[in-house]
N, C-alpha and C positions, 0 to 999 in steps of 0.2 A: 635317358634324356627326355623321351617322350612323356614318361610318367611324371618327371618333374615340372614339364611344361603344363601337363594337365592340372597339377596341384596349384602351380601359380595362377593359372587361369581362373580355378574355382575360388581362390583366395581373392583375386581381383574382382570377380563377379560378386562375391559376398560382401566385400567392401562397398561396391557400388550400391547394392541393396540396402546395406545399413544405412548409408548416407541419404538414399532416397527416402527411406522411412523417417530418418532423423528430420529431414527438410519438411516433410508432409507434417510431421508432429509440430515442428516449430512454427509452420505457417498456420496451423489450426490454431495454436495458442495466440498468435498474433491476431488472427481474425476474431477470436473470441473477446480479446482486450477491445478491439475496434467497435465490436458490437456493443459492449457494455458502456463504452464511452459514448456512442451514438444514443443509446437508450437514455443516458443521463442528460444529453443535451435536449431530448425531446422533453424530459421531466422538467428541467429548468426552463423551457420555453413555455409551459403550461402555467398560466397566471394562477391557477388554483393549487399548485404543487411547488412552484419556484420559490427559492429562498432569496432571490435577487429583490433589490429594491424595485418596486413596481414602476417607478418613473423611468428606469433603465431597461425594462423588460423588452420594449420595442426594438431596442438597439441589439439585443442579444442574439448571436448566430452560432454560438458554441464556445466551449471551454478550450483553453490552451494546454498542450501536453508536451512533455518531452518526447522524443521518438521512443518507441517500444524497443526495449533491450532485454532480452532473455537472461543476460548475465546478472541482471538485478533481480532476478528470482532465485533467491538464495536459501539453501538448506542448512539448518543449525540444529542446535540442542536447546530445548526448553527446560531450564532447571527450575523446579517448582519451589516456592517459598510458602509453605503451608502454615507457618506460624505468624505471618504477616497480619497485622490488625486493620480493620477498614479505617478509612481516614477521609477527611473532606478534601477533595481536589480543588486547587484553585482554578478560577475562570476568568474570563475578561470582564465579569460582573461581580456582583456580591453573591450570586448563586454559588453553592458549594455542594455538587453531587458527591455521594459516598462511593468510594472505590476501595478496593483492596488490591495490593501487589500479588499478582497470581504467580510470577516467576521471572527469570531473566532469560532472555533469547541471546544465545551465544553464537556467533556466526563469523565468517570470513567473507570479505569483498575487496576484490582488487589486491589481493595478497596482504591485507590488513586484518587484524582481529577486532571485533567490536561486540559490545553488550547493550542490549535495550531492554529496560523494564516494560513488563507486560502487565496490563491491569484488567480487573473485571468489575463491570458496574454492578453494584449490590442491588439496584432497583430492577436488574434483568434477571437476577438468578431464578426466579420463579416464572418468567415470562415464557409462554409457549413457543414463542419464535426465537427470542435472542438469549435463551438461557446459556447456551454454550459459546457465546460470543466473547471474544477477548479483544482488548483495545491497546494499541500502541501509538501513542502521540510522540512526535519526534521533531526536531530541528537539525539542520546540518549547514554546511558552508555555503549552500545556495540560497538559503533563507534571506529574505529581504533583498535578494538580487533577482535571480530568475524564478524562485518560488516564494510563495507567501511568507512573510515575515513572522506571523504568529505560528508557524510551524505546520506540519501536515499529519493526517492520521492514517493508519492502516488497521483494518479489522481482520482477525483470524477467528477460526474455530477451535475449541478445546481439542487437541489432538489425542489419539488414543495411545500414542508412544511419545518418548521424549523428543523424537525427531519431528521437525516441523518445517514447513516451507513459508517464507514470508516473501510476498512479491511486491517490490516497491514500485512496480508499474501500476499497481493499483492505489498507491498513495494519493489521497484526496485533501482538498482544502476544507477547513471548517467553514460553517455558514458565515462566520465573521469575515471571511475574505471578500464576500459580496455585498454585505449590508450591516451597518453597526447596531441593528436592533437585536441581533442575536447574542447568546451567551455561549462562549466557547471555552472548552478546556485548554489550559495553558500547559504546553509539554514541559515535564520537569527538567532541571539542569541536567541530571544524570542521562537523559535521553537526547543529548546533544552530540551528534556525529561529527567528528572532525575530518570530514570530507565531503566533497559535493555529491549529492545523491540526484544525479541527472536522469530521474525517471519519475513517472507519475504526473500528477497535476503541477502546471506551472501558475505563477502569479496571475491573478485576474486583471486584465487590461480591458476595460469597457472600450476604450477608444479604438481597439483593434476589432471591434465586433460590429 
């Protein structure tokens, strides 16, 4: 009986240690996202770096976001599409940047299966900084409601394996959300998610700032 009690006690203690480590990891993740958002607010407050309309800059005090939710940090499979040819991606203007479809990101969120096309900007392939960046433009059922109607973007790095993590908490608005002088990629119809992605940046409302 005593031996059984000792085993149960060790199991309980192990569970507490595991939960404690898990909570610390989650808190560190949340703090990292908060710091990144604070840095972005500082950048957007800087007249030399801000994408905002200059006449609105004085009223700006920060961007709006959904609550940080670790459940929106999803792991999936990136299936490569090596035979895809470069193409001109439509934008909000006549500008037509050249991309190629790099692959399909297949993942599960809230018990549902989804696929997003992932793109590579051909201008960045030889860039010393952005050569391994991939681009995911998307829209969802929150678009034009709580999030920007023109969709949002996520950047990821080329993974070493097929497994990849995409964090919707990092979804950000294109510059067109702040000023109509910008030219922004329009998310393709195939990247419309039939669910609300309540994570990442919300629609920009200057009146609230």
